All heavy atoms as an XYZ file, in Angstrom:
911
protein
N       3.129     46.950     27.070
C       3.218     45.981     25.963
C       4.662     45.930     25.461
O       5.401     46.912     25.393
C       2.312     46.541     24.844
C       0.854     46.130     24.924
S       0.494     44.461     25.380
C       0.519     43.562     23.774
N       4.980     44.821     24.926
C       6.361     44.629     24.343
C       6.426     45.367     23.085
O       5.406     45.743     22.425
C       6.398     43.143     24.063
C       5.009     42.598     23.961
C       4.207     43.563     24.823
N       7.624     45.566     22.649
C       7.843     46.284     21.250
C       7.559     45.467     20.070
O       7.195     45.992     19.059
C       9.278     46.821     21.169
C       9.671     47.755     22.381
O       8.864     48.641     22.558
O      10.721     47.659     22.951
N       7.807     44.240     20.227
C       7.523     43.325     19.031
C       7.219     41.919     19.358
O       7.727     41.477     20.372
C       8.899     43.323     18.252
C       8.929     42.602     16.929
S      10.352     42.853     15.924
C      11.780     42.862     17.029
N       6.462     41.281     18.564
C       6.247     39.876     18.751
C       6.753     39.158     17.434
O       6.339     39.609     16.322
C       4.719     39.486     18.857
C       3.989     40.078     20.031
C       2.520     39.772     20.034
C       4.621     39.581     21.328
N       7.688     38.367     17.507
C       8.277     37.594     16.400
C       7.454     36.378     16.225
O       7.524     35.560     16.980
C       9.774     37.371     16.617
C      10.326     36.549     15.371
C      10.536     38.613     16.768
N       6.768     36.303     15.050
C       5.915     35.109     14.784
C       6.794     33.932     14.283
O       7.682     34.087     13.435
C       4.878     35.502     13.729
C       3.874     34.285     13.397
C       2.639     34.764     13.047
C       1.711     33.689     12.548
N       1.596     32.566     13.397
N       6.637     32.835     14.946
C       7.354     31.600     14.576
C       6.382     30.683     13.789
O       5.268     30.881     13.784
C       7.735     30.822     15.836
C       8.581     31.634     16.826
C       8.778     30.804     18.114
C       9.871     31.982     16.263
N       6.970     29.886     12.911
C       6.233     28.930     12.062
C       5.321     28.028     12.922
O       5.736     27.661     13.975
C       7.233     28.123     11.365
C       8.521     28.879     11.582
C       8.389     29.628     12.792
N       4.182     27.853     12.451
C       3.197     26.848     13.122
C       2.317     27.557     14.152
O       2.292     28.789     14.372
N       1.623     26.875     14.841
C       0.681     27.082     15.854
C       0.574     28.447     16.564
O       0.552     28.514     17.765
C       0.963     26.008     17.032
C       1.130     24.710     16.701
C       1.418     23.728     17.797
N       1.796     24.444     18.996
C       2.105     23.894     20.181
N       2.155     22.676     20.224
N       2.516     24.676     21.211
N       0.526     29.535     15.946
C       0.470     30.817     16.497
C       1.495     31.083     17.589
O       1.093     31.524     18.663
C      -0.921     31.050     17.099
C      -1.998     31.237     15.953
O      -1.696     31.713     14.897
O      -3.183     30.755     16.115
N       2.647     30.592     17.351
C       3.819     30.847     18.332
C       4.471     32.161     18.112
O       4.691     32.601     16.877
C       4.786     29.757     18.167
O       4.221     28.496     18.466
N       4.918     32.881     19.160
C       5.568     34.135     19.117
C       6.701     34.084     20.157
O       6.661     33.426     21.125
C       4.719     35.286     19.253
C       3.636     35.440     18.217
C       4.013     35.320     20.674
N       7.715     34.985     19.863
C       8.693     35.349     20.841
C       8.547     36.860     21.165
O       8.413     37.647     20.207
C      10.098     35.084     20.346
C      10.362     33.488     20.187
C      11.109     35.633     21.295
C      11.660     33.104     19.656
N       8.520     37.191     22.446
C       8.330     38.534     22.858
C       9.714     39.230     22.819
O      10.720     38.711     23.286
C       7.749     38.621     24.267
C       7.655     40.057     24.675
C       6.407     37.808     24.326
N       9.786     40.512     22.244
C      10.927     41.240     22.175
C      10.715     42.694     22.686
O       9.813     43.365     22.428
C      11.475     41.361     20.702
C      12.687     42.215     20.624
C      11.705     39.997     20.132
N      11.657     43.099     23.534
C      11.600     44.490     24.059
C      12.962     45.172     23.500
O      13.990     44.525     23.595
C      11.696     44.432     25.599
C      11.747     45.792     26.211
O      12.832     46.334     26.249
O      10.589     46.360     26.385
N      12.812     46.426     23.171
C      13.936     47.120     22.674
C      14.137     48.565     23.217
O      14.503     49.483     22.496
C      13.949     47.182     21.057
N      13.719     48.751     24.482
C      13.688     50.074     24.930
C      14.763     50.342     26.079
O      14.588     51.196     26.854
C      12.350     50.317     25.595
C      11.158     50.338     24.665
C       9.881     50.746     25.288
C       9.348     49.706     26.270
N       8.713     48.533     25.533
N      15.795     49.638     26.039
C      16.920     49.789     27.053
C      17.455     51.193     27.039
O      17.655     51.788     25.963
C      17.956     48.721     26.917
C      18.752     48.993     25.623
C      18.909     48.726     28.135
N      17.698     51.790     28.252
C      18.294     53.171     28.326
C      19.744     53.095     27.906
O      20.473     52.247     28.480
C      18.172     53.688     29.756
N      20.100     54.089     27.143
C      21.592     54.134     26.751
C      22.170     55.418     27.158
O      23.230     55.743     26.734
C      21.710     53.852     25.273
C      21.395     52.501     24.762
C      21.440     52.405     23.269
C      22.292     51.416     25.343
N      21.496     56.188     27.975
C      22.050     57.559     28.368
C      23.362     57.531     29.063
O      24.268     58.410     28.743
C      20.987     58.379     29.044
C      20.492     57.771     30.363
O      20.166     56.593     30.336
O      20.454     58.476     31.355
N      23.608     56.642     30.001
C      24.846     56.461     30.743
C      25.896     56.087     29.719
O      27.141     56.558     29.822
C      24.758     55.508     31.886
N      25.588     55.191     28.771
C      26.530     54.816     27.760
C      26.945     55.977     26.924
O      28.163     56.207     26.700
C      25.942     53.685     26.889
C      26.725     53.322     25.669
C      26.384     53.653     24.378
C      27.973     52.608     25.613
N      27.388     53.112     23.618
C      28.364     52.577     24.304
C      28.860     52.042     26.597
C      29.524     51.880     23.905
C      29.912     51.400     26.289
C      30.299     51.358     24.856
N      26.000     56.762     26.516
C      26.260     57.980     25.697
C      27.130     59.010     26.502
O      27.941     59.713     25.933
C      25.017     58.529     25.133
C      24.189     57.538     24.171
C      22.910     58.212     23.744
C      25.159     57.420     22.959
N      26.785     59.140     27.825
C      27.436     60.054     28.639
C      28.934     59.684     28.700
O      29.837     60.539     28.703
C      26.988     60.044     30.131
C      25.573     60.646     30.202
O      25.131     61.387     29.252
O      24.951     60.542     31.300
N      29.201     58.350     28.700
C      30.620     57.877     28.824
C      31.452     58.197     27.536
O      32.610     58.426     27.670
C      30.598     56.284     28.908
C      31.892     55.712     29.219
S      32.802     55.147     27.806
C      31.683     54.161     26.876
N      30.745     58.417     26.414
C      31.403     58.750     25.186
C      31.895     60.249     25.119
O      32.568     60.715     24.229
C      30.592     58.336     24.058
C      30.277     56.876     23.967
C      29.257     56.668     22.795
C      31.427     56.029     23.758
N      31.340     61.065     26.001
C      31.581     62.493     25.953
C      32.943     62.803     26.479
O      33.461     62.215     27.401
C      30.534     63.266     26.794
C      29.166     63.057     26.419
C      28.977     63.438     24.907
O      29.365     64.543     24.437
N      28.356     62.620     24.117
N      33.629     63.828     25.883
C      34.907     64.226     26.361
C      34.870     64.652     27.915
O      33.942     65.350     28.293
C      35.351     65.455     25.457
C      34.413     65.317     24.376
C      33.174     64.653     24.807
N      35.861     64.154     28.678
C      36.009     64.490     30.001
C      35.065     63.720     30.934
O      34.970     64.000     32.110
N      34.296     62.815     30.418
C      33.448     62.014     31.194
C      34.161     61.100     32.160
O      35.255     60.543     31.810
C      32.460     61.186     30.357
N      33.641     60.825     33.290
C      34.212     59.807     34.235
C      33.743     58.420     33.697
O      32.693     57.982     33.953
C      33.691     60.097     35.656
C      34.348     59.097     36.655
O      34.580     57.922     36.378
N      34.549     59.510     37.898
N      34.671     57.868     32.911
C      34.296     56.595     32.213
C      33.766     55.525     33.172
O      32.845     54.895     32.875
C      35.476     56.149     31.454
C      35.328     55.096     30.441
C      36.598     54.680     29.666
N      36.408     53.934     28.518
C      35.923     52.748     28.368
N      35.604     52.056     29.507
N      35.850     52.085     27.260
N      34.573     55.227     34.302
C      34.279     54.238     35.139
C      32.836     54.448     35.722
O      32.065     53.494     35.861
C      35.297     54.100     36.243
C      35.173     52.787     37.116
C      35.282     51.567     36.381
O      35.974     51.482     35.336
O      34.597     50.572     36.726
N      32.623     55.634     36.269
C      31.337     55.932     36.865
C      30.206     55.765     35.837
O      29.104     55.211     36.160
C      31.375     57.378     37.411
C      30.132     57.775     38.149
C      30.122     59.119     38.596
O      30.804     60.067     38.008
N      29.547     59.451     39.762
N      30.439     56.216     34.644
C      29.303     56.118     33.614
C      29.142     54.578     33.235
O      27.950     54.241     33.115
C      29.774     56.827     32.328
S      29.688     58.619     32.427
N      30.214     53.800     33.166
C      29.995     52.341     32.767
C      29.324     51.752     33.936
O      28.450     50.809     33.691
C      31.444     51.767     32.600
C      32.012     52.046     31.221
C      33.395     51.543     31.061
C      31.112     51.500     30.103
N      29.562     52.013     35.256
C      28.886     51.419     36.348
C      27.351     51.740     36.251
O      26.502     50.816     36.462
C      29.448     51.810     37.606
C      30.813     51.183     37.924
C      31.486     51.684     39.194
O      30.966     52.582     39.823
N      32.676     51.201     39.474
N      27.093     52.993     36.009
C      25.690     53.416     35.934
C      25.034     52.720     34.662
O      23.829     52.256     34.788
C      25.570     54.913     35.690
C      24.252     55.528     35.887
C      24.364     56.991     36.009
N      25.207     57.670     35.010
C      24.617     58.399     34.075
N      23.449     58.781     34.060
N      25.424     58.906     33.074
N      25.718     52.627     33.642
C      25.216     51.889     32.480
C      24.814     50.518     32.754
O      23.742     49.939     32.499
C      26.198     51.970     31.293
C      25.827     51.213     30.062
N      24.669     51.370     29.374
C      26.471     50.051     29.550
C      24.504     50.486     28.367
N      25.651     49.675     28.525
N      25.754     49.789     33.428
C      25.482     48.371     33.777
C      24.319     48.169     34.660
O      23.481     47.369     34.492
C      26.729     47.741     34.387
N      24.189     49.160     35.575
C      23.041     49.227     36.451
C      21.720     49.410     35.758
O      20.659     48.835     35.952
C      23.165     50.149     37.622
C      22.046     50.187     38.709
C      21.856     48.726     39.216
O      22.692     48.129     39.597
N      20.615     48.365     39.257
N      21.733     50.304     34.754
C      20.489     50.657     33.927
C      20.104     49.418     33.190
O      18.927     49.046     33.069
C      20.791     51.823     33.024
C      20.764     53.084     33.644
C      21.046     54.251     32.653
O      21.762     54.084     31.684
N      20.689     55.444     32.975
N      21.079     48.706     32.607
C      20.777     47.447     31.704
C      20.179     46.349     32.739
O      19.104     45.784     32.429
C      22.065     47.005     31.036
C      21.697     45.600     30.363
C      22.422     47.978     29.951
N      20.838     46.204     33.850
C      20.330     45.183     34.842
C      18.969     45.515     35.266
O      18.079     44.608     35.278
C      21.256     45.157     36.043
C      20.824     44.113     37.096
C      21.797     43.871     38.151
N      22.872     42.943     37.774
C      22.708     41.629     37.850
N      21.589     41.053     38.294
N      23.730     40.807     37.543
N      18.688     46.774     35.670
C      17.407     47.154     36.178
C      16.325     46.922     34.985
O      15.236     46.589     35.312
C      17.392     48.610     36.480
O      18.160     48.879     37.585
N      16.684     47.254     33.802
C      15.734     46.995     32.655
C      15.349     45.551     32.557
O      14.155     45.205     32.395
C      16.289     47.609     31.437
C      15.266     47.631     30.326
N      14.139     48.547     30.350
C      15.006     46.878     29.178
C      13.426     48.318     29.224
N      13.894     47.404     28.596
N      16.287     44.652     32.444
C      15.955     43.234     32.289
C      15.225     42.708     33.569
O      14.353     41.849     33.424
C      17.089     42.355     31.792
C      18.174     42.087     32.768
C      19.487     42.512     32.678
C      18.190     41.128     33.919
N      20.306     42.070     33.757
C      19.572     41.205     34.460
C      17.175     40.363     34.429
C      19.883     40.456     35.565
C      17.631     39.642     35.681
C      18.929     39.650     36.157
N      15.596     43.208     34.617
C      14.798     42.759     35.929
C      13.325     43.234     35.888
O      12.431     42.486     36.144
C      15.521     43.292     37.158
C      16.746     42.696     37.507
C      17.576     43.311     38.648
O      17.384     44.490     38.959
N      18.330     42.529     39.284
N      13.087     44.353     35.328
C      11.794     44.824     35.089
C      10.954     44.046     34.093
O       9.878     43.696     34.246
N      11.663     43.629     33.003
C      11.029     42.739     32.019
C      10.627     41.407     32.583
O       9.665     40.904     32.290
C      12.030     42.574     30.809
C      12.151     43.814     29.972
C      13.277     43.496     28.943
C      10.885     44.173     29.293
N      11.550     40.886     33.417
C      11.358     39.569     33.982
C      10.098     39.598     34.908
O       9.229     38.746     34.951
C      12.554     39.169     34.894
N       9.947     40.715     35.652
C       8.751     40.885     36.518
C       7.482     41.005     35.721
O       6.423     40.613     36.152
C       8.832     42.076     37.363
C       9.914     41.846     38.608
C       9.894     42.921     39.612
N      10.187     44.270     39.057
C      11.451     44.758     38.889
N      12.469     44.051     39.325
N      11.612     45.922     38.434
N       7.534     41.553     34.518
C       6.313     41.736     33.739
C       5.723     40.368     33.185
O       4.520     40.220     32.952
C       6.553     42.571     32.445
C       6.714     44.016     32.932
C       7.033     44.918     31.745
C       7.192     46.376     32.188
N       7.514     47.200     31.096
N       6.569     39.403     33.042
C       6.145     38.045     32.524
C       5.108     38.112     31.389
O       3.991     37.587     31.414
C       5.595     37.241     33.738
C       6.502     36.941     34.829
C       5.918     36.051     35.898
O       4.705     35.813     35.962
O       6.666     35.625     36.706
N       5.508     38.763     30.390
C       4.780     39.002     29.134
C       4.118     37.657     28.714
O       3.042     37.656     28.113
C       5.503     39.643     28.000
C       5.743     40.995     28.151
C       6.973     41.565     28.114
C       4.596     41.949     28.352
C       7.260     42.886     28.225
C       4.841     43.311     28.412
C       6.090     43.869     28.314
O       6.359     45.167     28.368
N       4.837     36.549     28.794
C       4.384     35.200     28.315
C       3.094     34.809     28.917
O       2.224     34.271     28.382
C       5.484     34.161     28.489
C       5.907     34.059     29.841
C       5.362     33.321     30.920
C       7.037     34.693     30.575
N       6.134     33.444     32.031
C       7.122     34.361     31.825
C       7.969     35.581     30.005
C       8.189     34.668     32.707
C       9.006     35.982     30.804
C       9.152     35.534     32.122
N       2.883     35.199     30.214
C       1.544     34.948     30.882
C       0.363     35.715     30.283
O      -0.741     35.144     30.056
C       1.674     35.232     32.407
C       2.413     34.081     33.136
O       2.474     32.945     32.695
N       3.111     34.491     34.155
N       0.663     36.883     29.992
C      -0.404     37.783     29.393
C      -0.818     37.287     27.934
O      -1.900     37.520     27.511
C       0.032     39.271     29.324
N       0.138     36.767     27.277
C      -0.045     36.274     25.903
C      -0.580     34.842     25.705
O      -0.898     34.486     24.600
C       1.224     36.493     25.105
C       1.698     37.875     24.942
C       3.079     37.900     24.392
C       0.699     38.712     24.071
N      -0.618     34.096     26.837
C      -1.059     32.699     26.745
C      -2.336     32.486     26.105
O      -2.615     31.466     25.494
C      -1.038     32.063     28.106
C       0.230     31.630     28.604
C       0.119     30.941     29.973
C       1.476     30.563     30.530
N       1.322     30.011     31.839
N      -3.219     33.494     26.338
C      -4.607     33.292     25.757
C      -4.683     33.237     24.236
O      -5.597     32.729     23.670
C      -5.520     34.452     26.216
C      -5.712     34.430     27.744
C      -6.493     35.666     28.150
C      -6.614     35.765     29.635
N      -7.257     36.965     30.171
N      -3.652     33.942     23.615
C      -3.739     34.111     22.210
C      -2.566     33.392     21.437
O      -2.737     33.223     20.201
C      -3.644     35.602     21.817
C      -4.667     36.468     22.535
N      -5.994     36.380     22.159
C      -4.641     37.256     23.613
C      -6.769     37.140     22.949
N      -5.902     37.723     23.786
N      -1.458     33.123     22.164
C      -0.265     32.566     21.407
C       0.342     31.477     22.301
O       0.105     31.519     23.487
C       0.823     33.709     21.198
C       0.272     34.787     20.414
C      -0.090     36.006     21.045
C       0.311     34.743     18.997
C      -0.469     37.067     20.356
C      -0.188     35.863     18.299
C      -0.461     37.091     18.916
O      -0.928     38.138     18.186
N       1.140     30.614     21.657
C       1.990     29.735     22.203
C       3.383     30.600     22.357
O       3.875     30.978     21.284
C       2.218     28.519     21.477
C       1.002     27.668     21.383
N       0.130     27.805     20.343
C       0.576     26.734     22.220
C      -0.872     26.935     20.544
N      -0.704     26.268     21.648
N       3.868     30.775     23.517
C       5.040     31.521     23.613
C       5.982     30.988     24.725
O       5.398     30.487     25.734
C       4.719     33.031     23.900
O       5.983     33.763     23.965
C       4.038     33.164     25.197
N       7.268     30.881     24.416
C       8.149     30.421     25.454
C       8.175     31.351     26.670
O       7.932     32.572     26.443
C       9.476     30.315     24.747
C       9.363     31.185     23.597
C       7.975     31.269     23.228
N       8.509     30.832     27.800
C       8.577     31.729     28.958
C       9.916     32.488     28.899
O      10.776     32.266     29.676
C       8.519     30.923     30.210
C       7.095     30.238     30.421
C       6.938     29.600     31.767
O       7.924     29.563     32.561
O       5.795     29.016     31.933
N       9.858     33.552     28.071
C      11.055     34.420     28.056
C      10.672     35.768     27.272
O       9.542     35.732     26.528
C      12.227     33.758     27.232
C      12.048     33.379     25.792
C      12.301     34.480     24.833
C      13.049     32.245     25.463
N      11.483     36.798     27.537
C      11.382     37.995     26.836
C      12.689     38.363     26.332
O      13.663     38.511     27.167
C      10.784     39.198     27.831
C      10.760     40.476     26.947
C       9.441     38.794     28.301
N      12.912     38.468     25.093
C      14.204     38.834     24.546
C      14.358     40.425     24.766
O      13.556     41.136     24.336
C      14.352     38.614     23.022
C      15.589     39.171     22.377
C      14.210     37.113     22.823
N      15.514     40.735     25.425
C      15.876     42.168     25.584
C      16.856     42.484     24.495
O      17.992     42.003     24.561
C      16.354     42.396     26.964
C      16.696     43.911     27.165
S      17.244     44.238     28.822
C      18.718     45.162     28.492
N      16.449     43.273     23.499
C      17.359     43.621     22.310
C      18.076     44.917     22.671
O      17.423     45.952     22.989
C      16.513     43.771     21.080
C      17.441     44.194     19.925
C      18.294     43.352     19.361
C      17.215     45.528     19.427
C      19.028     43.725     18.286
C      17.966     45.841     18.317
C      18.895     45.042     17.715
N      19.344     44.928     22.647
C      20.164     46.183     22.868
C      20.783     46.396     21.448
O      21.614     45.640     20.951
C      21.264     45.830     23.816
C      22.140     47.114     24.111
C      20.681     45.415     25.158
N      20.488     47.600     20.846
C      20.841     47.850     19.455
C      22.346     48.158     19.237
O      22.786     48.150     18.152
C      19.905     49.080     19.067
C      19.591     49.699     20.351
C      19.604     48.596     21.383
N      22.984     48.405     20.275
C      24.451     48.781     20.205
C      25.211     47.647     20.900
O      25.331     47.508     22.128
C      24.774     50.135     20.912
C      26.231     50.555     20.808
C      23.860     51.254     20.395
N      25.934     46.885     20.006
C      26.682     45.661     20.525
C      27.687     46.115     21.621
O      27.817     45.446     22.616
C      27.332     45.067     19.337
C      28.198     43.809     19.765
C      28.867     43.183     18.592
O      28.814     43.662     17.409
O      29.680     42.291     18.814
N      28.430     47.185     21.391
C      29.443     47.595     22.318
C      28.899     47.986     23.608
O      29.474     47.800     24.785
C      30.324     48.613     21.733
O      29.580     49.724     21.271
N      27.620     48.456     23.640
C      26.967     48.902     24.885
C      26.621     47.687     25.723
O      26.779     47.687     26.906
C      25.741     49.702     24.579
N      26.121     46.634     25.034
C      25.842     45.418     25.750
C      27.083     44.735     26.321
O      27.114     44.279     27.476
C      25.054     44.442     24.961
C      24.652     43.025     25.514
C      23.889     43.336     26.770
C      23.857     42.197     24.480
N      28.083     44.669     25.523
C      29.395     44.106     25.893
C      29.965     44.812     27.102
O      30.337     44.213     28.089
C      30.385     44.130     24.741
O      29.821     43.328     23.619
C      31.673     43.529     25.180
N      29.889     46.164     27.076
C      30.415     46.996     28.205
C      29.610     46.699     29.490
O      30.212     46.610     30.535
C      30.331     48.443     27.857
N      28.382     46.564     29.430
C      27.540     46.315     30.587
C      27.867     45.003     31.161
O      27.954     44.864     32.407
C      26.020     46.359     30.185
N      27.980     43.909     30.263
C      28.379     42.612     30.763
C      29.756     42.600     31.329
O      30.159     41.724     32.174
C      28.122     41.589     29.717
C      26.591     41.395     29.434
S      26.102     39.922     28.429
C      26.889     40.354     26.917
N      30.736     43.361     30.849
C      32.076     43.437     31.402
C      32.050     44.012     32.773
O      32.764     43.573     33.640
C      32.930     44.174     30.423
C      33.328     43.423     29.129
C      34.211     44.224     28.228
O      34.324     45.467     28.320
O      34.658     43.693     27.214
N      31.182     45.059     32.991
C      31.114     45.651     34.204
C      30.455     44.706     35.251
O      30.723     44.843     36.422
C      30.227     46.975     34.200
C      31.004     48.151     33.663
C      32.056     48.652     34.541
O      31.851     48.861     35.725
N      33.275     48.769     34.106
N      29.507     43.958     34.783
C      28.762     43.008     35.675
C      28.811     41.676     35.082
O      27.932     41.283     34.366
C      27.202     43.530     35.679
C      26.312     42.750     36.641
O      26.722     41.760     37.090
O      25.192     43.315     36.859
N      29.914     40.900     35.441
C      30.112     39.589     34.796
C      29.006     38.580     34.978
O      29.025     37.652     34.185
C      31.468     39.192     35.445
C      32.103     40.401     35.976
C      30.997     41.320     36.275
N      28.104     38.748     35.979
C      27.157     37.751     36.189
C      25.800     38.132     35.451
O      24.839     37.410     35.570
C      26.821     37.638     37.702
C      28.007     37.056     38.446
O      28.713     36.118     38.007
N      28.275     37.640     39.626
N      25.758     39.314     34.804
C      24.621     39.844     34.234
C      23.991     38.810     33.228
O      22.773     38.551     33.342
C      24.927     41.112     33.540
C      23.612     41.673     32.867
S      23.839     43.268     32.061
C      24.436     44.286     33.406
N      24.712     38.256     32.355
C      24.166     37.396     31.355
C      23.489     36.176     31.971
O      22.336     35.842     31.626
C      25.241     36.963     30.381
C      24.654     36.201     29.190
N      24.722     34.848     29.132
C      24.053     36.602     28.080
C      24.212     34.460     28.004
N      23.676     35.440     27.384
N      24.130     35.529     32.881
C      23.590     34.279     33.562
C      22.460     34.659     34.347
O      21.469     33.968     34.426
C      24.727     33.708     34.380
N      22.469     35.761     35.048
C      21.366     36.234     35.917
C      20.104     36.452     35.085
O      19.001     36.074     35.426
C      21.744     37.403     36.799
C      22.706     37.177     37.849
O      23.117     36.030     38.161
O      23.322     38.132     38.367
N      20.344     37.192     33.969
C      19.262     37.448     33.051
C      18.621     36.259     32.465
O      17.484     36.045     32.413
C      19.725     38.365     31.957
N      19.474     35.253     32.096
C      19.001     33.963     31.478
C      18.115     33.256     32.518
O      17.132     32.678     32.252
C      20.093     33.132     30.990
C      20.750     33.687     29.749
S      19.656     33.744     28.333
C      19.400     32.082     27.983
N      18.566     33.261     33.788
C      17.804     32.532     34.884
C      16.546     33.222     35.191
O      15.481     32.553     35.530
C      18.640     32.541     36.165
C      19.637     31.389     36.267
C      20.231     31.174     37.687
N      21.110     32.402     38.017
C      22.362     32.500     37.696
N      22.949     31.507     37.067
N      23.023     33.568     38.121
N      16.359     34.543     34.773
C      15.194     35.255     34.856
C      14.374     35.235     33.600
O      13.437     36.044     33.527
C      15.552     36.683     35.285
O      16.175     36.668     36.564
N      14.706     34.452     32.653
C      14.034     34.210     31.406
C      14.091     35.510     30.463
O      13.170     35.787     29.778
C      12.413     33.917     31.697
C      12.315     32.825     32.604
N      12.356     31.470     32.108
C      12.135     32.682     33.956
C      12.138     30.716     33.112
N      12.037     31.357     34.221
N      15.247     36.205     30.561
C      15.365     37.388     29.716
C      16.790     37.256     29.019
O      17.794     37.802     29.445
C      15.312     38.712     30.513
C      15.430     39.958     29.629
C      14.062     38.830     31.328
N      16.804     36.621     27.814
C      18.105     36.588     27.064
C      18.327     38.029     26.646
O      17.540     38.774     26.080
C      17.828     35.628     25.961
C      16.377     35.418     25.903
C      15.759     35.902     27.145
N      19.682     38.378     26.710
C      20.145     39.718     26.298
C      20.808     39.536     24.853
O      21.723     38.803     24.727
C      21.177     40.254     27.220
C      20.744     40.312     28.689
C      21.802     40.741     29.517
C      19.442     41.140     28.913
N      20.246     40.193     23.884
C      20.716     40.055     22.485
C      21.035     41.451     21.947
O      20.402     42.396     22.136
C      19.718     39.371     21.598
C      19.138     37.930     21.966
C      18.169     37.467     20.886
C      20.419     37.014     22.113
N      22.109     41.408     21.120
C      22.439     42.631     20.305
C      22.297     42.136     18.821
O      21.739     41.085     18.508
C      23.856     43.077     20.558
C      24.900     41.926     20.347
O      24.672     41.080     19.514
O      25.945     41.999     21.050
N      22.714     42.999     17.840
C      22.479     42.801     16.519
C      23.201     41.500     16.045
O      22.594     40.710     15.222
C      23.098     43.931     15.650
C      22.289     45.098     15.749
C      22.750     46.273     14.897
C      24.177     46.743     15.412
N      24.729     47.866     14.781
N      24.367     41.207     16.510
C      25.002     40.008     16.125
C      24.401     38.709     16.647
O      24.188     37.736     15.922
C      26.543     40.054     16.623
C      27.212     41.354     16.002
C      27.339     38.785     16.234
C      27.276     41.318     14.503
N      24.112     38.768     17.975
C      23.503     37.490     18.512
C      22.102     37.263     18.158
O      21.658     36.175     18.098
C      23.694     37.480     20.080
O      23.040     38.836     20.602
C      25.095     37.411     20.637
N      21.477     38.378     17.690
C      20.111     38.194     17.192
C      20.082     37.316     15.907
O      19.260     36.517     15.655
C      19.484     39.538     16.982
C      18.057     39.406     16.436
C      17.540     39.533     15.213
C      16.902     39.214     17.241
N      16.282     39.312     15.081
C      15.733     39.111     16.421
C      16.727     38.879     18.613
C      14.501     38.819     16.789
C      15.411     38.643     19.102
C      14.322     38.601     18.226
N      21.068     37.613     15.048
C      21.107     36.703     13.835
C      21.447     35.344     14.095
O      21.019     34.478     13.360
C      22.221     37.364     12.896
C      21.908     38.714     12.339
C      22.713     39.791     12.558
C      20.735     38.918     11.589
C      22.345     41.051     12.062
C      20.446     40.075     11.015
C      21.168     41.240     11.297
O      20.829     42.388     10.768
N      22.168     35.043     15.147
C      22.501     33.655     15.447
C      21.277     32.932     15.866
O      21.030     31.799     15.572
C      23.640     33.674     16.545
C      24.954     34.231     15.999
C      23.855     32.255     17.056
C      25.955     34.430     17.079
N      20.399     33.579     16.658
C      19.231     32.981     17.074
C      18.312     32.687     15.928
O      17.675     31.705     15.810
C      18.471     33.892     18.107
C      17.117     33.340     18.537
C      19.375     34.172     19.313
């Protein structure tokens, strides 16, 4: 199950939100003496793997019986710099995730939406 359903005005519409991305490689990178490049590569791979898994789940299909929901799952990353670092390591990540119906949002971009 997703972490959250954001109810939209009108016709029982919701947006599915997941907020369980792994940040252990990101936190490892912050430790003294850590191999920064290796940790950042691992972090980007963890983020990519997570949104790919969300895309495969297709939560919108499971919720069709009860809600009107767009064909997407918002992946919320609570640490803006962690999302930025992952996208810097993997410059195609944002576009690939969007094509897979998984917008990647942090605290700042969530407010914009």
